[in-house]
N, C-alpha and C positions, 0 to 999 in steps of 0.2 A: 504494500500500500504506500502511496506517496501523495504528499500535499501539493505536488506539481502535476498530478495526473489530470487528464481532461475531465474525468467524472467528478473529481473533487472541485475543480473550477466551475463545472456546470452546476453542482449542488449549491455551492456558495452563491453563485449568480442567481439561482432560483430563490434561495432564502432572502437575498437582498431585494429581489423583485417583489416578493411577498411583503416584506417589511417596508418597502418603499411606498406601499399603498396606505400606510398609517396616516390618518387625517390630521393627527396632532403633529405639529412641526416645532422645531427649535432652531435657534440661530447658531450657525457654526461658521466661523471665519467670514462673517458678513453676509451669509446667505441662509435662507430657510431650507431645512431638510426634514424629512420624515423622522420622527423621534425614535422609533424602533430601529430604523435603518442605521441611525447614528449610534444607537446603543450596541448593535451587533458589531459594528466596526470597532468601537471602543473595547469591546470584549476581546476581539481578535488581537488588537494592538497590545492589550495588556498581557494576553497569553504569550505573545511573541517576546515581550520583555521578560516575563517570568520564566518561560520555558520555550526557547526558540526551537528545540527539537521535539516538541509535543507531537503526539500521534495524530494521524488523520482523524481518527474517531473523536478525540478530544477537541480538535479544531472545529469539527462540524458541530459538535454539541455546544461549544462556546458561541459560535456564530448564530445558532438557531434556537438558543434556550428560551428566548422571548418572542418567537415568531408569532406574528399576528395577535399579539397580546391584547390589543385594543378591542378585539372582537368580543371579549368577555370582561366587561368592566366590573369592578368590585361592587358597585351599587346594585347590581343585579342579584346579589346574594344577601341573606339576612345580616343584620348588624350583629356585633359581638364576635367572640373568638370562634365559636362553632361555625358561623357563617364565613369568617375569614379563612379558617382551615379548609373548609369545603371548597372555597374559591381557589385557594392555592393548589390543592391536590388535583382538582379538575383541570386547572391550567397546565400543570405538569403533564398530565396525560394527553391533553390537547397538543401541547408543544411537541411532545415526543411523537405523537401520531403524524403531525404535519411534517416534521423533519424526516420521519421514516418514509412518508409518501414521496417527498422530494428525492431522497436517496434512492428509492426504488426506481423512480423515473430516470435517474442519472446512471443506473446500472449497478448499484450496490446489491449485495446479497443479504439474506435474512440474518446471518450472524453479525454482519457489520451493522445493520439497522438495529438489531437488539442491543448491541454494545452501546451505540450512541443513545438509544432510547433510555437505557439505564442511567447514563450520565445526566440526561435532561430531567429525568424523574428524581434526581438526587439520591440514588440508591447507594448504599454501602459507603457513605461519606468517610467514615473513620477507618474503614478497612481497605479501601481501594485508593491508592495514591493519586490516580488520575481523577477520580471523582472528587477527592478533596481539593485537587488543584483547580477544578472548575469552580468550586465554592470559594476558594481564595481569590480567583480572578473576579468573580461577581462582587465580592466584598470590596476589593480594591477599586473596581470601577465605581461602585457606589461612593466610597470615601473620596475618590479623586474628582469625580465629575458631578455628583448629585448631592453630596452632603450640604454644601453651601446653600442650595435651594431649600433643603429640608429645614435648615436652621432658621430660615426666615419665616417659616410658617408653622412650625411644630412647637408645642409646649416643651419647655426645657426638661421637665421630669420625664416626659414621654420619650424625648430625643435621647436622654441619658440611657434609658432602657434599650432603645434601638441600637445605640452604639455598643453597649455592653453585649447584647446578643450577637451583633455583627462580629465583635472581637472573639467571642467564644466559638464561633463557627470556623475560625481561621486556624491554620496550622502555624507552627513556629516560623516556617518560611514566609507565610503570609504576613505574620506579625512584623517580621524584619522589613519586608517591603513597605508595609503600611507606615512604619516609623520613619521611613525616608520620604513620605509624601509631605507636601506643603499644605497642611490642613487649615481650615478656617480658624480664626481666633476663637478661643473658648472651647474648641472641640475636645482637646485633651482633658480639660477639667470636667466636661460632661461625661466623657468616657470613664474617667476615674470614679465619678459619682455613681454611674451605673454599675460598674464592677464592684464597688463597695457595697451597693445594695444587694447584688447577687451573692456576695460573700456572706453578708449578714443573714440572708435567707438560708443559706447552706448551714451556717454555724448554728442557726436557731432551730434547725430540723431535729426531730427526735432521733 
C-alpha cells in the first residue's frame, strides 16, 4: 500500500469533494472555504508533522473522520449527555460508512475498508498505536486551530473541563506536541483547573 498510489489520491479527492459541499464556510488566507474541507486538510497536515511515514489506512481515516458532518447537526438529537453520546456514536458510524463507500469506489478491498473504519469509529484507542495517533492528531488540530474560537464563546468552567478531557485523550507524544503549540492566553490555566478537578474527583472516589 502506498500514499502515492492512484487509488489513494482518488479516495482523498473524493473525500475532499464531499466535504467541499459543506454550506458552512470559514476564512483561510483571505478566502472563504468549506469548513469541513479545511478541517480535513488540517488533519492531514498535522498527521504529516506528527508522523510523516503514517500508513495509508491512517491517512485516509484522518482525512475523512468528519466527512459530511454537517448533515447530522447536534440539535437534531435530544439535549443532555445521552443525546450527545447518541449523536457522537451515530456520527462515527456514518463517517466510517461514507469513507468505506469512497474507498470501495476507489478500488480498496474489504480488509482495508474495515481497518480504516475502525480508526474512524475510534476503536481500541489505548491498545492500537495508530488509533491513538488519530486521536492525538484530532486533539492537536482542535488546540491549534479551534480553541481560540471556543474560548470566546464557552463558559470558563465548561472550557476547563473540555481541555482536561482533551488532554487525557492524548498520548505522551501528543502531550509533547501540544506543549510546543502557541496556545491562546489563559488556556494553560484553564487546562490546569480542569485537570485539578478531574484529580479531585478521582481522589474522592470510594
